[in-house]
N, C-alpha and C positions, 0 to 999 in steps of 0.2 A: 489891540496891534502884534503884529508877528511875529514871534521867536525866532531874532537874527540868526540863531546857532543853527536852529531845521531850514532857514534858507539858505545858508551856508552849504550846507550840507547838501539839500538838491542840485544844487548849480554844480557843488563836486560831480555826482552822483550822473547829470548829464552830460558835464564837459566830458568822464568816465566813457559813457555812451557814445558818443562823438565820436571819440579817439578811435574808437571801437570799428566804429563802422568803415572811420576812413581808413582803419588798413586793410580790413578786409573790402573794402573795393580795393585797394592798391594792391592785395594779394591776386584775387579773381583777374586783375585785367593784369598782374604778371607771369602767370600761370593759364594763360586763355587754351594755349592748346595742352591736350594733354598728353604726361612722357609715355616715350616706349612703352614701359617696363608696365604702367595701368592696364595699356592697350592687349599686353601678354600675359595680365594676368585676369581680364575678361574673355579673352580666349578660352584659357582652360577651364571657368568657369561655363563656359556657354553649350559645353560636352558633359560636366560631369558638375553634383551639386550636390550638397550632405544636405542629408533630413533626418528628423530624430531615430528613423528605423535602422540608416544607413548610408549608402554612396547610391544615390541613383545617376546613370549612365545614359545617354542618349547615342543611339548605334544606327547604322546601315548597314545594310543586312546587302551582299551579293550573294541567292544562291547559284549554283550548277558555279560551279568556281572550278580549277584544275584539282588543287588544295584549301585545307581551312589556315586561315593567317591572318593577323592584325595589317591591314591594309595601310591605312593613315587616315587624313582627315577626308570626310567630305561633306565640305558646308560648317556648320554646326555638330557634327556627328563624328563619331569614331566609327570606317568603314570595317566592315568585317566580312571575309571571304567566304563561302562553308562550299564542303563539296557533295550538300543533298540537298535534293529536288523539294521546293516548297508545297510536298504534297504531304496528306494529313497531320498538318505540323510536327514533322521531321526536320525542317530546316530550325522550330521554337527549341527543341528539345537539345540539335547537335550546338544550338546558339548556346544554350546554357551547361551543356555539358564541355564548350570550348573557350567561358567565362568561369565556370570552375575551376577548369586545368590552370588557364589562367590568371586566376583572382589565387589562387590557392585556396580557395572555400568549399564546401560540400557542395554535389548540386541543392541541398533543397536549399541552402540560403541564396540562392537566384532566381530570379522571380521576373519575370516579362510584365510590366504592370501596363503597356500600354502600347497600340499597336501586334496583337495579335496575327492579321489577315493581311499585315505592310509589310515593306520595307523598312519602311524607319519608326522603332523600336525604343522604348523606354524601358529599361531593367534596374531592377529596384537590388543592387549588393548589401542585403543585411548581412549586419556585426559588420562590415569594412567602413575604417578610418579613413578618411578623405586623402590626408596624407602618404596612406599604403595603397589606396587605387592611384593616384598620381605617380609612385617612386613604380608601380607595374607598368603604367602606360608609360613612363619617359624610358624604362629598361628597354622595352620593346619598341621606340623609337619615333613614339607616338610625344612631341611634347609641341609647347605653344609656341616657340621661337620661329615655324616655317615659313613657307616661301608667300603664304597668305598675308601676316605681318610686313616682312618685307616689301611686299610689291603693292600695300596700300598705303605703306609711310611715307 
């Protein structure tokens, strides 16, 4: 003969699980559309990510510009205009110097991890925190609450 107390505990456990599942389904139905704040947070992380070495920044470079400047967002990357031609790595060195000045880091802590010969580059900012990088970019006018979020919502 089975233990009646054990059966009662199993029944309570199954009822509790059923209530949890029903509540989570109702929660999902109520929030089927993503709130705007989560979309904004996703845009920040599209061009800026945290690694164990530092912060990884996705960049689109425009060489031969009139002046070196932070232009804005270009898709899921930060667009930077450089006033040097892309000859013999001069644009890569100018990009590293520009980022070192912008983020107040030593030149040796800026490393181009991918895209040495293309306009789309991934740069590692060693020893930089995610909050500090977001602060520098937002102070320079690069914010996730740009026109891309307003036009798609």
